[in-house]
N, C-alpha and C positions, 0 to 999 in steps of 0.2 A: 343333390349336391348343392344347389343355391342355399337351401334351407340350412345344410349342415354347416357351410360358411357363415352366415347369418347367426345362427345358434351360437357357435366359437366365437365370433367377435364379441356377442353380446357378453356371453359367460366371462370370458377374458378381458373384456374393455370396458365393464360396469360393476358396480354392487349388485346385480341383478339377484345373483344366488344368495348372498349375503342377507340382503334385503328380505326377500322372499323366505327364507329360512326364519328370520327373526320375525316377522308379520305373522307367518302361518304357524309357527310352532309357539307362540305365545311367549316369546322372549329368548328363545335359544340362540347362543351366539357361535357363528362358524365363520371361520374364513378360509380364504384358496389354500394357504398352506397348511390348513389343518384336514384337507381333504387328500388322500392319498392318491397315487396315480394308479387311473381303473376306477376312482371311486364315485364318478358321476356317469351314469348309464341312462340313455336317451332311447324311448320308444316312440315312434308315431302311432297316435291313436286315431287320426283322420282326420279329413280336409273335406270341410264344408262352411256354406256360409261365408267365402271369402277368407276362410283363416285354416291355417294348420295345427292341430292341437298335440301336442308332445307330452309324455313323461316323463321326470327327469326324476331319477333315482338316485339321490345323495346319500352316501356313506362316509362320514367323518372319523377321525380318530378318537375324539373324547366326546362329543356331544349327541352322537347317535346316527340314525339314519331318517331322511326325511323323503317326502314325495311332493312334489311340485308340478302342476300343470302348467305347460308355456304354451300361450296363444300367439301364433306368429302369423301377422295379417299377411296375406296373399292375395293382391288386387283388391283389397280393402282400401277405399281411399281414407286418408286422415280424418275427414269429419266424421265416418261411419265408424271408424276404429275409437275415435271419442267418445261417439255416442255410445257405444258397446262397453265401454269404461265405465261410464256414467251411471248406465243403469245397474251395472253390478254393483258400483259402490251404492246406489239409490235403494236397491234393493236387497242390500245386506241387513244385517240384523244389530244396526245400532242402538234399537231400541229393547231389544231384548226379547223380540216376537220370534215366531217361527220363521227357520231359514227358508228363504225361496230359491236362493242360489248358492253356488260356492263362495267361501271367503275370498275377498280380493285381495291380491298380495301387491302389486306394483305395476305401473305403467313406464314404460321407456319408449317413448315416440321416437327418438332416433334410432330406435333399432326394428320399429313397427311392432312391438310386443307388449304383451301384460301376463301376468302370473296370477295364478290363483290356486286355490286347495284345490288337490287331486281327490277326485271322488272314484272309487271303483265303479265301474258300470254295470249295475246287476237289471236284469229287465224283471218287469213283473213275470214274462213267459218264463223265464229261467228259474224264479224263485217259486212259481207254481209248479213246474216241473219237478223240482227238486224235493219239494214238498210231498208231491203226490209220490215218489220213488221209495219214499221211507215207509216202514212199516207202520200203519195207523194213521199215515200223512193225509189219506184222501178223506178222512173225517175232519181234518181242519180246514180244507180247501174253500167250503163255503164261507164260514167265519172270517177266514183271511180277505177273501176276495171282497166282502162285504166292507172289512177295513181299509184294503188299497184302493176301492172305488170311493169311499167317504172322505179318505185322505186326499185323493187325486182330486174331488169336488171342493175341499177346503182351501187347498194350495190355489187352484184355480180363482177361487173367490177372492182368496187374500191378494192374490196378483192386481186382480181387476180393482180391488180397494187401495192398494198402496200405490197405483198409478193414478190415483183421484178418479176411478170409475171411466177412464178414457181408453185403456187399452186391456185385451185378452190376448192369448196366445193364438196364433194364427191356425195351428191345428192341434186342438185339444188331445189328440188321441196320442 
């Protein structure tokens, strides 16, 4: 209930939705009057690391539909929240290199939240299960696994390089 109230206040009392749609869609313009009643659906994705993550599915009358992830700080101190936002920005792809994190949407400290690109969460285990279940899929598992492992190692190294060789993920699994 507390998160519902905070999200409603942020959506109605700030340009959060309009700005997130504009930034994350590459320039689409949408305003609150363009969203029909029931045009915003909110789904809780999980709560960890001092934040709750929500998926906003937005349907507009003319601009189309959009998916946005909203991170709502829950017990996260303002300096930790700002550090998280700065990491998202610094690990973004301003230089055109490989993306390491979701695209950053916006930051509203007065509501203790920030937005980013919504990325559907498919795990390696689910991908491998799906591939193994299709006819002939088991033949592709070894090359697929080699590709996934190599990509993970590359991303791990890229993160290390982009942080000035100072930081690595705590749990590389």
